[in-house]
N, C-alpha and C positions, 0 to 999 in steps of 0.2 A: 373037370373041373366038377370043383362045388359047385351044391345047388343056388348058392346065397352067388356065386359070381356067375352063373348059367342066366338068374333073373336082373344080373343088371344092365344090359340094352336094352330090353325092355323098360326098366324103370326112367332111366337114361332118355330113349323114345318118349316115354311118358311123359317125362318133368319140362323135356323139351317142347311137345304140342301143348300141354296145359301153359307157359311161359307166350309161345305164339299166339295160344286164345287169348290171352291177357290184353294183348294187343286190342281187341274187339271189342270187348267188352268186362269190365268192373260189377262184381259181385253188388248188390244195393247195401253190403255194409261196409265199403271200404271209405272211411274218415275223409275230409278235405284236402289234409296236407298231405295223407298219403298219396290220394288221386293228384296233385297237383305234382307231389315227385313222380309219380308213373308217367304221366303229361311228360314231364323233362326228361324220363327217360328213354320216351319211344321217339319226342324228339334230336334226341343225342343217334338214335341207332339210324333215322333217316341221314343225317348228318356223318356222323363215323361209322358207316354198316363193320366197319373190319374192326372197331375197336368193339362193338358190341359184341360180335363175335368170340371177340378174348378172351371174354369173361366167362362167354358160355363155354367156352373149350375149358377155360381154365378150371369153371364150375365142375364139369363133368373129369377133368382129371382130378380131381380133389375127393368128389364122389367115390370115384373109380379104384383110388388109392384107400382110401376108407372103407370100404368093402375088400379090398383085398386084406386087410388087416382084422377084419372080425372074422372072413371067412377061414383063417388058420388059427386062432388066437384059442389057446390052451389052458390058460393062465385061470387060477381061481376067483381074480378078480375080475371085472368088468372090461373089458376094450375101451377104447378111448370114446369119447361119441365124434362127431364130424366136425371139425373146426375148419372155417371156412374164410379165417385172417389173413395165412399166404394169398389169398386172391386178390387185396387191398380194392373193395368192391367200393367205387360211390355208394350213397347213399342213395338217389334216385335207381339205380341199378338193382339196389339191395330190398327196396320198396318193391319194387315191380315184382320181383323174385319171392317176395314175402308175400303178396296176393295171389299170385299163379300157384305156387306151392303150398298155399293154405287150403285153396280152392280143389288141387288135385288131391292134398290129403284125406280131404272130408269128402272125397268123392270113391276114394279107394277101400277096397275091402279085403283086409287080412282079418282070416281065420283067428281066432283068440288064444288057441292053442299053437299057433306061426313060433318057433323056439327064436329069441330075440336075436340071434348071427342072421338070422334068415328075413329078421323084417326089414323093408325099406327104410332107408335110412334118413334119419330125423333132419329133414335139409332146414325146416319151419324153423328148430329151435337153434339150429346153430346160425341162419340169419337174422334170428334176434337177436343172437349174442354176440355180431362183429356190428348190427347198427349200434348198441349201447355204444362198440367201441368208438363209433365214428365222428371224427371233429364236426360236424353238421349239427348245431343246435336242434334242428327239426329232427332229431332221431328223439326225443321229446315226444313228439306230439305222434309217430310214430308207432311207439310203443304204447303211448295210451289210448289210440285210437283202435289198436287189436284187443287188446286187455278190454276194453268197454265192450266187445260183442259177447254176449253171453252163451253163446251156443259156443264157444270155443273152447278145444280138447282138453283134460285139466290138467294135464303137465307141462303143456305150453301155454297156458294159462296162467299158471303160478309162478313159470320161468319168466312173462312176461312184467305181470306183479312185481317181484324182486329185482328187475333189469329197474324198471321204471322210478324204483324207490329210491334205486341207487343213482339215481340221475339227476330226479327231477329237484328243481330250486327251493327254497322254502318258503320264495312267496305264491309259487304256482302250487305247492304240496297243503299249503294252511287250508285253502276252503274246500280241499277236498277233503282229508280228513275233519271237518267238519260236516260235512256234507257224511260223511263214513260213519263217525260219532254220534249223530241224532239218526242215525238208522236205526241205530242198538242191537246191530246184527249179533250173533255169537262169535267171541271172536277165535280165532284161528293164527295158528303162528306161518303160514304163508297169507293171512288176508291183508288187503291192502294198508287197512286202517294200521294192526301191528306193524306193518313194515316201515313206514313214514312216522309211527311212533316210536320205533326202537332205534331210528336213525336219525332224527330232528328232536328227540327228548331234551337234550339241555339248551334247546335252541327256540322252540316253541315259545309262544310271548304268553303272559301270564296266565291267560283267560283259557287260553285252549290247553295248556298245560293241564292247569284243573281240570278239564273236561277230559280229558283223555288218563288220566290217571282215575277219577272215577269211572270212568269205561270200565278200562279192564281189571280195577277191584272187586265191581262190582260183581264178575265173572270169576270170581278167586275167593271163593269163600272159606278155604282153609289155608295152611301157610305151601312151602314150597316142599310137598310130599314125594313127588315124582320128578325125574327129566321132563314129563312136558310142563308142567311149571316154573321149571325155573327160567326160562327164557321170559315170559311175564312178572315174575317177580324183578329179574335182572331190570326188564323195560321201567318197572317203576321205582327201583333204584334208580336210577337213572332222572327219573323224572320229579321225584322228590325226596331224596335219600333219609332225610332225619325223618320226616311222615313212615315211609315203609320200614327202615328201623325199626322206630317202637312196634311199628303193624306184626314185620313179624318176630322180634322179640318176645312177642304172648304165644308162640308155637315153640318156640326154641326147648322148651321144659317136657313137649311129649313124642314119645320116643320115635311116633313114626314120619316126625319132621325134624327130628331134630339135627340128623347127619345134612345135608341137606341146606337147612336153613344156617347150620353154621359155617358151612362154605360159602352162600352166598354172604354173609354177612362179614364174613374175613374176607372176600373178595371185594367189599365195599366199605371197608372200617373205617370208622372214624370216631371220634369220641360221642359216647351215648350215654349217658345214666339209662335210659330204657333198657338197652342191651349189658349193661355193668348188673343193671339190680338181677338182670334173667340169669347172667350166666353164674354170677357170687356162688349161690347156693347149688348151684348143680357142679362145681368142679370141688366145693368145700365138703361135700356128701353124696357123693356119687353113687344113684341107683349099683346095686350090684349087676344088674343085667341089662343097664346102658351102655351106649356106646363109651363114651368117656373113661368106664371103669373097664371093659375089653380091650378099646384097641389106646395102645401109650402113644402112636400119631397122631390119633384125633384129640387126645387127650393134651400134646401138646398145640392141636389147632387150637381146644377152645381155651385154651392158658394164654395160646396171643390175641386171639379174639377179647378176652375181658384184658387182658392190659392196655388193648389198642382204643378199645373204648372206655376205658378211664386213667389216660397213661399218668399224670400227676400220683394218683392213691395207690397205682397196683404195680409199675413199672421196681422201684424194690422190690418186693416179692418176687418179681419172675425174674428179676439178676439173680438172686438170691438161690433160689430152683438151678437157674444155669451155673452156677458156681459149683450146687450140690452134683451134680453130673457131672462136668469136669475134672471134680475131686477124685473121681472112680476111673478115672483115662490115667495111660503113664504115655510117654514119649515114646516107647518103645513095645511092643506086645504080640503074642506067638498069639497062633491063630487058633487057638483051645480060647485063649482069655478075650478074644475079637469074637469069638463065637459068644461066651456066655454073656459079653457087653454087649448085644447090638439092640436089644431094646431102650438100654442107655441110651445108646450110641442115634438111634432113630431118632428119639425124645427130641436128643440135643441137637440133631441137623433140624429139626424144624423147630426149634424155640429159636436159632441163632438167628435162621431166615426171618422169624418175626421177629427179632431183634434190630432188623434191616430197617423196617415199614417202621422204626420210633428215633432211626434217627438222628434227626431234628431235637431231642431232646436230649440234652447234654450229659444225662447218666448213662445212657444207652451207646451214646458216640464215646464217652469215657469209659465201655464195658468194649465197646471193640475196638477200643486203639488196643488194650489190654490181651485181645486175644488174638492180635497180628504176630504178636511174639510165639504166641501159647504153643513148644512143640507136642504138646497133647494134642493136639486139633489136628484135622488129616489138612494137608495141605490146598485143596481143591478150596475146602471151605475158608481157610484162612485167605486165599486169592480174594473169594467172593468179597470179605469185608474189606480188604484194601479200594474193590472195586465202588462198591458204597462207600468209605471215606473219602474217595475218589468226587464221584461226583458229589460231595457233602463240599469238597472244596475246605477238606479236614487240612487246617497248618501245620499238624505233626504227622502227616500221613508222611512228608521226605524222610523225617529223621526215621521213622517205624521199619520204611522202608533198605533202608542203608544198614540200621542193623543189624535187619534181618537177612540181606546180604551177606553179612561179611561172620554173619556167625552160622550160619548155611547157604554155602557157595553151590552145594550140588540142587537147592530146593530154584 
């Protein structure tokens, strides 16, 4: 028997003892709704002891199975976490389990050098996750009361914030968010303020939306220079896209910000004079060391961003560039020709994807129609064009497909 399975009976016994102890006295930090639910669980245990015993047996079996998986896990990836969903436990019983396991975890001393697979099962995290899936509306109160206790372990506190933000209603979230913004603490990707802003960005009242934008923007002095900045800029774009586009456009010409800034602006692409004015000189005369000059695919993305920022002015030039690229292809090519034209095919693929985003403009839609029957393009690209035209309910699509199938039955 492995060391992990050897300690399992002790762990289950300890959990059972803590669970029983929770019947006698609750910690002082337990909130009122959680106390009510624990009282319901106690009353149910007296009235239906067999049902309560079956829940405890199911819990022990789930932990035992989980521990068995962890003990023989040999893959490079992390093993799956404990999952209590199959138990179908009611919220009162889960609240009681959360209280008892939180107390047991706080009292349990695990040496820091203990291997992960030899650590006790994280019943608290599993309990929080399954509480969030309950149909009982009081689950939000349980999560809120749990995360309000400052002494919670960092990992479970972060999980509780994420689950609470995903379940809470806007009416309840708004005053909480106002208080968080007023505190003006340093922004964190896993902080409650950011999680609420990220979820409700488009639904917040105008005043609170402006306050949330200012709160995030004050703590982002630069552009999207790293993956750590991206979530906050993405939230700003959700809060006020025109304003965030203008502010991001100021960083697009700086090498340290160019890559991620273009990606973010492309993700939220829409007509924007500020973005078009920033992108046009970069494409017309790119610096030799810039990503636009060095990467064919990034240049195609930058060109697509310019076109979507000023479609009326830039779409004709975009289509001309597409025509130039397609003219270099042939319906049938050798492997050597395909290899030699790899940069052309890469740029063309990205630009066709960009043209999909402009399908509500007639020139773009007309060019997409003509590409459906163009045998120089890969079948996969043509099929994607058909899907785009279908979503746009293009009346010419039926005839285009009829011609395609008649001329190329093998495709």
